[in-house]
C-alpha positions in Angstrom: 10.6 2.2 34.7 9.7 5.8 35.4 10.0 7.4 32.0 8.7 10.7 33.2 11.5 10.9 35.9 14.1 10.0 33.2 12.8 12.8 31.0 12.8 15.3 33.8 16.5 14.5 34.5 17.6 16.1 31.2 18.0 19.8 30.5 15.7 21.5 28.1 18.1 21.5 25.0 18.8 17.8 25.6 15.0 17.0 25.8 14.2 18.9 22.6 17.1 17.3 20.7 15.5 14.0 21.3 12.2 15.2 19.8 13.5 15.5 16.2 15.1 12.7 14.3 18.9 12.4 14.2 18.6 11.5 10.5 16.0 10.6 8.0 15.2 7.3 9.7 17.0 7.3 13.1 16.5 8.9 16.5 19.3 10.3 18.6 20.8 8.4 21.5 21.2 9.9 24.9 23.8 8.2 27.1 22.7 10.2 30.2 19.5 8.2 30.4 20.7 5.0 28.8 19.0 5.7 25.5 20.5 4.0 22.4 19.8 4.8 18.7 16.3 4.0 17.5 16.1 2.9 13.9 12.9 3.2 11.8 12.0 1.9 8.3 9.2 2.2 5.9 7.4 -1.1 5.7 4.0 -1.5 4.0 5.2 -4.2 1.7 8.7 -4.8 3.0 11.3 -3.4 5.4 13.2 -1.1 3.2 15.8 -0.1 5.7 17.4 3.3 6.6 17.4 4.7 3.0 14.6 5.9 0.8 15.9 4.1 -2.3 18.2 1.2 -2.9 19.2 -0.3 0.4 19.6 -4.0 1.3 17.9 -6.8 -0.5 14.7 -7.6 1.5 11.6 -9.6 1.0 8.8 -8.0 -1.1 5.4 -8.9 0.3 2.0 -8.9 -1.4 0.3 -5.5 -1.1 -2.0 -4.7 1.8 -5.3 -5.0 -0.1 -4.3 -8.5 -1.4 -3.3 -9.6 2.1 -6.5 -8.2 3.6 -8.6 -10.1 1.0 -7.9 -13.2 3.0 -10.2 -11.8 5.7 -8.0 -13.5 8.2 -6.6 -12.2 11.4 -4.2 -15.2 11.4 -2.8 -14.0 8.0 -2.4 -10.5 9.3 -0.6 -11.8 12.4 1.7 -13.9 10.2 2.5 -10.8 8.1 3.4 -8.9 11.3 5.8 -11.7 12.4 7.3 -11.9 9.0 8.0 -8.1 8.9 9.4 -8.2 12.4 11.9 -10.8 11.3 12.8 -8.7 8.3 13.3 -5.8 10.6 15.4 -7.7 13.1 17.7 -8.8 10.4 18.6 -5.2 9.8 18.5 -4.0 13.4 15.3 -1.9 12.7 13.3 -1.1 15.8 10.1 0.4 14.4 8.4 -0.4 11.1 6.1 2.3 9.7 2.9 0.5 9.2 0.2 -0.6 8.9 -1.7 2.0 6.8 -5.3 2.0 8.1 -6.8 4.9 6.2 -10.0 3.8 4.4 -10.8 3.4 0.7 -13.0 6.4 0.6 -12.8 7.0 -3.2 -11.5 4.3 -5.6 -9.4 7.1 -7.2 -7.0 7.2 -4.2 -3.5 6.6 -5.5 -2.3 5.1 -2.2 -5.2 2.7 -1.5 -2.9 -0.2 -2.3 -1.1 0.3 1.0 -4.4 0.3 3.0 -6.6 -2.6 3.9 -10.1 -1.8 2.9 -13.1 0.5 2.7 -14.5 -0.9 6.0 -13.4 0.3 9.4 -14.1 -3.0 11.3 -12.2 -5.2 8.8 -9.4 -2.7 8.7 -9.2 -2.3 12.5 -9.3 -6.0 13.2 -6.6 -6.9 10.6 -4.5 -4.0 11.8 -4.7 -5.2 15.4 -3.6 -8.7 14.4 -0.7 -7.3 12.3 0.4 -5.1 15.2 0.3 -8.0 17.6 2.4 -10.1 15.3 5.0 -7.5 14.9 5.2 -6.3 18.6 5.1 -9.9 20.0 8.6 -10.0 18.4 9.7 -6.8 20.0 9.5 -4.6 16.9 7.3 -1.5 17.1 4.4 -0.9 14.7 3.2 2.6 13.7 -0.5 3.1 12.8 -0.8 5.6 9.9 -2.0 8.2 8.9 -4.0 10.0 11.5 -6.5 11.2 10.2 -8.8 11.7 7.1 -5.9 11.0 4.7 -7.6 9.0 2.0 -6.2 10.6 -1.1 -3.0 12.1 -2.5 -3.9 15.2 -4.5 -2.4 18.3 -2.8 -1.7 16.0 0.1 0.5 18.4 2.1 -2.0 21.3 1.9 -5.5 19.8 1.5 -8.0 20.5 4.2 -10.2 17.4 4.7 -13.6 18.7 6.0 -15.2 15.9 8.0 -18.1 16.1 10.5 -17.6 14.8 14.0 -19.9 11.8 13.6 -18.2 10.7 10.4 -14.8 11.1 12.0 -15.6 9.0 15.0 -17.9 6.4 13.5 -15.8 5.7 10.4 -12.2 7.1 10.1 -11.1 6.9 13.7 -12.6 3.5 14.3 -9.7 1.4 12.8 -7.3 3.4 15.0 -9.5 2.9 18.1 -9.6 -0.9 17.5 -5.9 -1.2 16.9 -5.1 0.8 20.0 -7.6 -1.0 22.2 -6.8 -4.5 21.0 -3.1 -4.4 20.2 -1.7 -1.3 22.0 0.2 -0.1 18.9 3.4 1.5 20.2 3.3 4.5 17.8 0.9 6.4 15.6 1.8 8.7 12.6 0.2 12.1 12.1 -0.7 12.8 8.5 0.3 15.6 6.0 -3.2 17.0 5.5 -5.3 19.5 7.5 -8.5 18.3 9.2 -11.3 20.9 9.5 -8.8 23.7 9.1 -6.1 22.4 11.6 -3.0 20.5 10.5 -3.0 16.8 11.5 0.3 17.5 13.3 -1.5 20.1 15.5 -4.7 18.2 16.2 -5.4 18.9 19.8 -8.9 17.6 19.5 -8.0 14.3 17.9 -4.6 13.6 19.4 -4.9 15.0 22.9 -8.6 14.9 23.3 -9.5 11.5 21.7 -6.3 9.4 21.3 -4.4 10.3 24.4 -7.4 11.4 26.4 -10.5 9.2 25.8 -8.5 6.2 24.7 -5.8 6.7 27.3 -3.1 5.9 24.6 0.3 5.7 26.2 2.4 5.5 23.0 4.2 7.9 20.7 2.8 10.2 18.1 5.3 10.9 15.2 4.8 13.2 12.3 4.8 12.0 8.7 8.1 12.9 7.1 8.3 16.7 6.6 4.7 17.1 7.7 5.2 19.3 10.8 4.4 23.0 10.1 5.0 24.6 13.5 6.8 24.5 16.8 4.4 25.5 19.7 1.1 24.6 18.0 2.4 21.1 17.1 4.0 20.5 20.5 0.8 21.6 22.3 -1.4 19.7 19.8 0.0 16.3 21.0 2.8 15.6 18.4 5.6 13.9 20.2 8.3 13.5 17.6 9.2 15.4 14.4 10.6 13.4 11.4 13.0 13.5 9.7 16.0 15.2 11.1 18.4 16.5 12.1 16.8 19.8 10.9 13.2 20.7 11.3 10.7 23.2 12.8 11.4 22.3 16.4 15.0 22.5 17.7 15.9 26.0 18.8 12.3 27.2 18.0 10.8 24.8 20.5 13.4 25.7 23.1 12.4 29.3 22.6 8.7 28.5 22.8 9.2 26.8 26.2 11.3 29.7 27.5 8.6 32.2 26.3 5.9 30.2 28.1 4.2 29.2 24.9 4.8 25.5 25.7 5.1 24.2 29.2 8.0 22.1 30.3 5.5 19.4 31.4 4.3 19.1 27.7 7.9 18.5 26.6 8.5 16.0 29.4 5.5 14.1 28.3 6.7 13.9 24.7 10.2 12.7 25.9 8.6 10.1 28.3 6.6 8.7 25.5 9.7 8.4 23.3 11.6 6.7 26.1 8.7 4.2 26.6 8.9 3.4 22.9 12.7 2.9 23.1 12.2 0.6 26.1 9.6 -1.5 24.3 11.8 -2.0 21.3 15.0 -2.8 23.3 16.8 0.5 22.9 16.7 1.8 26.5 18.9 0.6 29.3 20.2 -2.9 28.6 20.0 -3.0 24.8 18.2 -6.0 23.3 20.0 -8.4 21.1 18.4 -9.7 17.9 18.2 -13.3 16.7 21.2 -14.3 14.7 19.5 -16.8 12.4 16.5 -15.4 10.4 15.2 -16.6 7.0 16.8 -14.8 4.0 14.6 -12.9 1.6 15.1 -15.6 -1.0 15.1 -18.6 1.3 12.8 -21.6 0.7 10.8 -20.6 3.8 10.1 -17.1 2.4 9.3 -18.5 -1.0 6.7 -20.8 0.4 5.3 -18.2 2.7 5.1 -15.4 0.2 3.5 -17.6 -2.5 0.9 -18.9 -0.1 0.0 -15.5 1.3 -0.4 -13.9 -2.2 -2.4 -16.8 -3.7 -4.8 -17.2 -0.8 -5.9 -13.5 -1.0 -6.5 -13.6 -4.8 -10.2 -13.4 -5.6 -12.3 -15.3 -8.1 -14.8 -12.7 -9.4 -16.5 -14.7 -12.1 -16.1 -18.4 -13.1 -18.6 -19.6 -15.8 -18.8 -23.3 -16.3 -15.9 -23.8 -13.9 -13.2 -22.8 -16.4 -11.0 -22.3 -13.3 -9.0 -24.0 -12.1 -7.3 -24.7 -15.4 -7.3 -28.3 -16.7 -3.9 -29.9 -16.5 -3.9 -30.8 -20.2 -5.2 -27.5 -21.5 -3.3 -25.7 -24.2 -2.9 -22.2 -22.7 -2.1 -19.0 -24.5 -0.8 -16.5 -21.9 -1.2 -12.9 -23.2 -0.4 -9.4 -22.0 2.3 -7.0 -20.9 1.4 -7.8 -17.3 2.1 -11.4 -18.0 5.7 -10.8 -19.0 6.3 -7.8 -16.8 4.0 -8.5 -13.8 3.6 -5.6 -11.4 4.6 -6.9 -8.0 4.6 -3.7 -5.9 3.2 -0.1 -5.9 5.1 3.1 -6.2 6.5 5.7 -3.8 7.7 4.8 -0.3 6.2 1.3 -0.6 9.0 0.3 -3.0 11.8 -2.0 -1.8 14.8 -3.8 -3.2 13.7 -7.5 -3.6 16.0 -10.4 -4.5 13.8 -11.0 -7.6 10.3 -10.6 -9.0 8.7 -13.6 -10.7 6.4 -12.8 -13.6 3.4 -14.9 -14.6 5.2 -15.9 -17.8 8.1 -17.2 -15.7 5.8 -19.4 -13.6 3.0 -20.6 -15.8 5.2 -23.2 -17.6 3.9 -24.8 -20.7 1.9 -21.8 -21.8 2.5 -20.0 -25.1 3.5 -16.5 -24.2 2.5 -13.4 -26.3 3.3 -9.8 -25.3 0.5 -7.3 -25.0 -0.2 -3.7 -25.7 1.6 -0.8 -23.9 0.3 -0.2 -20.4 2.3 2.9 -19.4 2.3 6.5 -20.6 5.7 7.1 -18.9 8.8 5.2 -19.8 10.5 3.4 -16.8 14.1 2.5 -16.0 15.6 -0.4 -17.9 14.7 -3.8 -16.5 17.4 -5.9 -14.9 19.7 -7.5 -17.5 19.0 -5.0 -20.3 21.9 -2.7 -19.2 24.0 -4.9 -16.9 26.4 -3.1 -14.6 24.9 0.4 -15.3 27.3 2.7 -13.3 26.4 6.1 -11.9 29.3 8.5 -11.0 28.2 11.4 -8.8 30.4 14.5 -8.8 30.5 17.9 -7.0 31.0 21.3 -8.6 34.8 20.9 -8.5 34.6 17.6 -10.4 35.5 15.5 -7.4 33.8 12.1 -7.2 31.2 12.1 -4.3 29.9 8.6 -4.9 29.8 5.7 -7.4 27.0 3.2 -7.6 26.0 0.2 -9.7 22.3 0.1 -10.0 20.6 -3.2 -10.9 17.3 -1.3 -11.2 18.8 1.3 -13.7 17.9 4.3 -11.5 19.0 5.9 -8.2 17.9 8.5 -5.8 20.6 11.0 -5.2 21.1 13.8 -2.8 18.7 12.5 -0.2 19.9 10.8 2.9 23.0 9.5 1.3 25.6 11.3 3.3 27.5 12.9 0.4 30.3 15.2 1.2 29.0 18.0 -1.0 26.2 19.2 -3.3 25.8 17.2 -6.5 26.7 19.0 -9.7 26.7 16.2 -12.3 25.9 12.5 -12.6 27.6 10.4 -15.2 26.3 7.1 -16.5 27.9 4.3 -18.4 26.8 0.8 -19.5 26.8 -1.6 -22.4 23.6 -3.0 -24.0 23.0 -6.7 -23.5 20.6 -6.8 -26.5 20.3 -5.1 -29.8 17.6 -4.0 -32.2 15.4 -0.9 -32.4 15.6 0.5 -28.9 13.7 3.1 -27.0 16.4 4.8 -24.9 16.2 7.9 -22.8 16.8 9.7 -19.5 14.9 10.1 -16.2 15.5 13.0 -13.8 15.5 16.8 -13.7 18.6 18.3 -15.4 20.4 18.9 -18.7 21.2 15.5 -20.2 23.7 14.6 -22.9 23.8 10.9 -23.9 25.8 9.0 -26.5 24.2 5.7 -27.6 26.6 3.8 -29.9 27.4 6.5 -32.5 24.4 8.7 -31.9 24.2 11.7 -29.6 20.9 12.8 -27.9 20.2 15.6 -25.5 17.3 16.5 -23.2 16.6 19.4 -20.9 14.2 18.0 -18.3 12.5 20.2 -15.7 10.5 19.2 -12.5 6.9 18.7 -13.4 4.1 20.1 -11.2 2.8 17.8 -8.5 4.0 19.2 -5.1 6.6 18.2 -2.7 8.7 15.1 -3.6 7.7 14.9 -7.2 11.5 15.0 -8.2 11.8 11.5 -6.6 8.3 10.0 -7.0 7.5 11.2 -10.5 10.6 12.7 -12.1 10.6 14.0 -15.7 11.6 11.7 -18.5 12.3 11.8 -22.3 13.2 9.1 -24.8 14.3 8.5 -28.4 14.3 5.5 -30.8 17.7 4.4 -31.8 19.2 1.3 -33.5 21.5 -0.6 -31.1 23.9 -3.5 -31.5 24.5 -5.8 -28.5 27.6 -4.6 -26.8 27.2 -0.9 -27.8 28.3 1.6 -25.2 25.8 4.0 -23.6 27.4 6.9 -21.8 26.4 10.4 -20.8 26.0 13.0 -18.1 23.3 15.1 -16.5 24.0 18.5 -15.1 21.7 19.3 -12.1 20.0 22.6 -11.3 20.5 23.3 -7.6 17.8 26.0 -7.7 14.9 23.4 -8.0 12.4 22.9 -5.2 14.5 20.2 -3.5 17.9 21.4 -4.8 20.1 18.7 -6.2 17.9 15.9 -5.1 16.0 13.5 -7.3 15.6 10.2 -9.0 17.9 9.7 -12.0 18.0 6.8 -14.4 18.2 5.4 -17.9 15.3 4.1 -20.1 16.2 1.2 -22.4 13.8 -1.3 -23.9 12.6 -2.7 -27.2 10.9 0.1 -29.1 7.1 -0.1 -28.8 5.2 -1.8 -31.7 2.0 -0.8 -33.4 -0.8 -1.8 -31.0 -3.0 -3.3 -33.8 -0.2 -5.6 -34.7 0.2 -6.6 -31.1 -3.5 -7.4 -30.8 -3.5 -9.4 -34.0 -0.7 -11.5 -32.6 -2.7 -12.1 -29.4 -5.8 -13.1 -31.4 -3.8 -15.6 -33.4 -2.4 -17.1 -30.2 -5.8 -17.2 -28.5 -7.4 -18.9 -31.5 -4.9 -21.7 -31.4 -5.3 -22.5 -27.7 -7.9 -24.2 -25.5 -8.0 -21.3 -23.2 -6.5 -17.8 -23.3 -5.3 -16.2 -20.1 -5.0 -12.4 -20.5 -3.2 -10.5 -17.8 -4.1 -6.8 -17.6 -3.8 -4.2 -14.9 -2.4 -1.0 -13.5 1.2 0.1 -12.9 3.0 2.3 -10.4 1.8 5.3 -12.5 -1.7 4.8 -11.0 -1.0 3.0 -7.7 1.6 5.2 -6.0 2.2 7.8 -3.4 1.6 11.5 -4.2 -0.7 10.9 -7.2 -4.4 10.0 -7.5 -6.1 8.3 -10.4 -8.5 10.2 -12.6 -10.3 7.2 -14.0 -10.8 3.5 -13.2 -10.3 2.5 -16.9 -7.4 0.3 -17.7 -4.5 2.3 -19.3 -3.6 1.9 -22.9 -5.6 -0.4 -25.2 -5.9 -3.2 -22.7 -9.7 -3.3 -23.0 -9.4 -3.6 -26.8 -7.0 -6.5 -26.2 -9.4 -8.4 -24.0 -12.4 -7.9 -26.3 -10.4 -9.1 -29.3 -9.0 -12.2 -27.4 -12.5 -13.1 -26.0 -13.9 -13.0 -29.6 -11.3 -15.4 -30.8 -10.6 -17.8 -27.9 -12.6 -20.9 -27.0 -12.4 -19.8 -23.4 -11.0 -16.6 -21.9 -9.7 -16.0 -18.4 -8.7 -12.5 -17.4 -6.2 -12.0 -14.5 -6.3 -8.4 -13.1 -2.9 -7.4 -11.8 -4.0 -4.4 -9.8 -4.5 -3.6 -6.1 -7.6 -1.4 -6.5 -10.8 -1.4 -8.6 -10.7 -1.2 -12.4 -13.5 -1.0 -14.9 -14.2 -4.3 -16.7 -16.4 -3.5 -19.8 -15.7 -7.0 -21.1 -16.7 -8.9 -18.0 -19.8 -10.5 -19.6 -17.7 -11.6 -22.6 -15.1 -13.6 -20.7 -15.4 -16.9 -18.9 -13.5 -16.1 -15.6 -11.9 -13.2 -13.9 -9.2 -13.6 -11.2 -8.3 -10.4 -9.2 -4.6 -10.9 -8.3 -3.6 -7.6 -6.6 0.1 -6.7 -6.4 1.4 -10.1 -5.4 5.0 -9.5 -4.3 8.2 -11.1 -5.3 6.6 -14.5 -5.8 3.8 -13.0 -7.8 4.0 -15.2 -10.9 4.2 -18.4 -8.8 1.2 -17.2 -6.8 -0.9 -16.5 -9.9 0.0 -19.8 -11.4 -0.9 -21.6 -8.1 -4.3 -19.9 -8.1 -5.0 -20.5 -11.7 -4.2 -24.2 -11.5 -5.9 -24.7 -8.1 -2.6 -25.7 -6.3 -3.7 -23.0 -3.8 -7.4 -21.9 -3.7 -7.8 -18.2 -4.4 -10.3 -17.9 -1.6 -10.1 -14.1 -1.2 -13.1 -11.8 -0.7 -13.1 -8.2 -2.0 -12.1 -5.5 0.5 -13.3 -2.7 -1.8 -16.5 -2.3 -3.8 -15.8 -2.3 -7.6 -18.1 0.4 -9.2 -19.6 -0.3 -12.6 -18.5 3.1 -14.1 -16.4 6.1 -13.5 -18.2 8.4 -11.0 -20.6 5.6 -9.9 -19.5 5.4 -6.3 -20.8 7.3 -3.2 -17.5 9.2 -2.8 -15.6 10.1 -6.0 -13.7 13.3 -6.3 -10.3 13.6 -4.7 -9.6 17.1 -6.0 -9.8 19.9 -3.5 -11.7 23.0 -4.3 -10.2 26.2 -2.8 -8.0 23.9 -0.8 -10.8 22.0 0.8 -12.0 18.4 0.2 -15.5 18.0 1.8 -16.4 14.4 2.9 -20.1 15.2 2.0 -21.0 11.5 1.8 -20.5 11.2 5.5 -20.4 7.5 6.7 -21.9 6.3 3.4 -18.7 5.3 1.6 -18.2 2.2 -0.5 -20.8 -0.6 0.0 -22.6 1.5 2.6 -23.6 4.1 0.0 -24.4 1.6 -2.7 -26.7 -0.3 -0.4 -28.5 2.9 0.5 -29.0 3.8 -3.1 -26.7 6.7 -3.1 -24.8 5.2 -6.0 -25.7 2.7 -8.7 -25.3 -1.0 -8.1 -21.6 -1.9 -8.3 -20.0 -4.4 -10.7 -18.8 -6.4 -7.7 -19.8 -5.9 -4.0 -17.4 -5.6 -1.1 -17.1 -9.1 0.4 -17.6 -10.8 -3.0 -15.5 -13.8 -3.9 -16.4 -17.3 -5.3 -13.4 -19.4 -4.5 -13.5 -22.9 -6.1 -16.7 -24.2 -4.5 -20.4 -23.5 -4.0 -22.1 -23.2 -0.6 -25.5 -23.4 1.1 -26.5 -21.8 4.4 -29.0 -23.0 6.9 -30.2 -22.5 10.5 -29.1 -18.9 10.9 -29.8 -17.7 14.4 -29.0 -14.5 16.5 -28.1 -14.7 20.1 -26.6 -11.4 21.2 -23.8 -10.7 20.4 -23.3 -13.6 18.0 -24.8 -15.1 14.9 -24.6 -18.9 14.3 -25.2 -20.6 11.0 -24.4 -23.9 9.3 -22.6 -23.8 6.0 -22.3 -26.8 3.6 -19.8 -27.2 0.8 -22.0 -28.1 -2.2 -19.0 -28.1 -4.6 -16.5 -30.7 -5.8 -13.4 -29.3 -4.1 -12.3 -28.6 -0.5 -12.8 -24.9 0.0 -12.8 -22.0 2.5 -15.9 -19.9 3.1 -16.1 -16.5 4.7 -19.4 -15.9 6.5 -20.2 -12.2 6.8 -22.7 -10.5 9.0 -24.0 -6.9 8.3 -26.3 -4.7 10.5 -28.8 -2.6 8.7 -30.2 -0.1 11.3 -33.8 1.0 11.1 -32.7 4.7 11.2 -32.6 6.0 7.6 -29.5 8.2 8.3 -27.5 5.2 9.4 -25.8 3.0 6.8 -25.5 -0.8 6.7 -22.2 -1.9 8.2 -20.1 -5.0 8.6 -20.3 -6.2 12.2 -18.4 -9.5 12.1 -17.2 -12.4 10.0 -15.8 -15.9 10.4 -14.2 -18.4 8.1 -14.8 -22.1 7.7 -13.1 -24.9 5.7 -15.0 -27.9 4.5 -14.6 -30.9 2.2 -17.1 -31.5 -0.6 -20.5 -32.3 1.0 -19.4 -31.4 4.5 -21.4 -29.2 6.8 -19.7 -26.9 9.3 -21.2 -24.8 12.1 -20.0 -21.2 12.1 -20.3 -18.6 14.9 -19.7 -15.0 14.0 -19.0 -12.8 17.1 -20.4 -9.3 16.3 -18.5 -6.2 17.4 -20.8 -4.1 19.5 -18.9 -0.9 18.6 -20.8 -1.0 15.3 -24.1 -0.5 17.2 -23.0 3.0 18.2 -23.8 6.4 16.7 -22.3 9.7 17.7 -25.1 12.1 18.6 -23.0 15.2 19.1 -22.5 14.9 22.8 -21.5 11.2 23.1 -22.3 7.7 22.0 -25.9 6.5 21.6 -26.9 2.8 21.0 -28.7 1.8 17.8 -31.5 -0.8 18.6 -33.9 -1.7 15.8 -32.9 -3.1 12.4 -31.9 -6.2 10.5 -28.9 -8.6 10.5 -27.9 -9.8 7.0 -25.9 -13.1 6.8 -24.1 -12.9 3.5 -21.3 -13.9 1.1 -21.0 -10.1 0.4 -23.9 -7.8 0.1 -24.6 -9.0 -3.4 -25.4 -12.5 -2.1 -27.4 -12.3 1.1 -28.2 -15.8 2.5 -30.3 -15.1 5.6 -32.1 -12.1 7.2 -32.6 -11.9 10.9 -34.8 -9.0 12.2 -33.9 -7.2 15.4 -36.5 -5.7 17.7 -35.8 -2.5 19.7 
């Protein structure tokens, strides 16, 4: 099909109309060229649909770092197919993912959506994911181009990155996914890069992506990221999202008529959009979708999501083989994350799953004890606490604009919900399902008046600082402690302030939960439970306060008094296992005092079942770390994510993560990238190099069948070049079995950018390893 000819057949206003979304997540149809509506959805951990909040019930997948920890292209391909099926069930054409920014600093709040700190691992997994999705006719979208590794001041920060670092490190995952999977779209980021907005990056988009790589696909802006008309259009951006309003429209028409943008530039943008529409079945004869697809809560999905989550979990320590747990062991299960397991991160990654299984739900037979508080901010009431909580949205004249029943006890209002007028008030009403001393309160900017039983409370909540979107992503909250009897009525109203940064838009909800207890009492209960058991399993971790869009962390310490809890339990228990329910590195000051540590990530809707399967050995947690875990705050090669005078210099260059630790630019880490023990031990022999492959024999010296991941790193002889992963391969073996493994090394990792082009690195050493903390063979290379 001649997409350029189709584009040229339209008049200028019609062309430009296609280049801004028709709504928040849809693109406009154009019958004159046979173009139907194109529908997009966020999708890092599930296909949310056409709304930012609420929406249909969909499958909640494990987060990206947990899936990546399998170090398996087959896993990534399966995830792509799964998401494509979820998309087809809703008539979605493009899923916005994968996120292939790198884990530059462990403080990055959105790292849980991205695969790893390594460009090769990230690129290869992304390519497999894209193939899985696009083989089913659903488009993928690589994001976020480029140098978008942190969230602080994300819409204004200027990432200052030298050309060699940009090409050798941050562009490489995009290069691999474009070359090996032909991803159908790419998303331009919020930030500036070297003083130029990512949506106006002529050098990166036109020069490298569309020029050097000959990329034929579409470049779309991140939502609300586009800052200009002519500079963005000339800089290679093809599509502005969301719509129908935006910086293009009449302004872009005027720019063409004034000669600031040529008609051929506009035609190219439209042609690329039409190519995408054709690929996803929205151009010409519209593609029909399969009628029978697995439901989010079907047996097929339950098995799939449990297996994917458990297989990526990583055994960090395992003294005296305390894991897997013995079948007859008396287990004390302890911690807030055990009873309220965090299954997904915050922000645009959130979806509406059919259920979320906690570890306490799944580890049957264990004695369960709650843990210390893990949040500084109250959250909406959990399902069942306020059943049938009803929100009534009214305009200034008192007319009802909408009514919603929210199972999650909060709603997003005023954004992409098609209301007939501006919101003035939102009323809430529900009855408590439980009684006792309750912490109750309100979430969302406005003037609140609540009645809880016979008690009246009032809050005036204002939007906190934090930049664009904070009204939705981190709204203000206030609470009170009140006595409640089951069946008591909660009712109230919030009056909105339309003069706020986003007008009458925000997240609104009700807090309701048992009032927090004294932490010393909680720890004492945990100690008593641990002392009475054969093994204590303590589940600790982070929450959506730390792992979320728009906010970075300031420390890697566990929130609250979770470290105190672990120390106390370890001092009382015969054996102690710690499960870390977090997607990114945390500090573990107690790691030498406990017997085993299992890193569990954010495991999705089957999270509790997956953790139980990993702990009991029903599924081997054979994951390998995708991020280096530093031993202390500040002890990583790149740390600060806070701009100074608007700029965030990437002064560490290509020495991020394990690369910088290996070069001595940061202290030795607590756990190296690539580390993971599984449930067996391994020996390596006969390692050999025959360009471009390494061969080695691995032998399972343990007592259980297991999966091994053989990793090969290249350490160049040039001192200004860091060590880098060049390939990996997995093998499975029974106890005592030897298996030959061949690792095909990627020659793109033998390049360096010398300012004018690519030069080849020659001398150095190959390291055959189970992570850089466990090198099994060294193979010298000669120039």
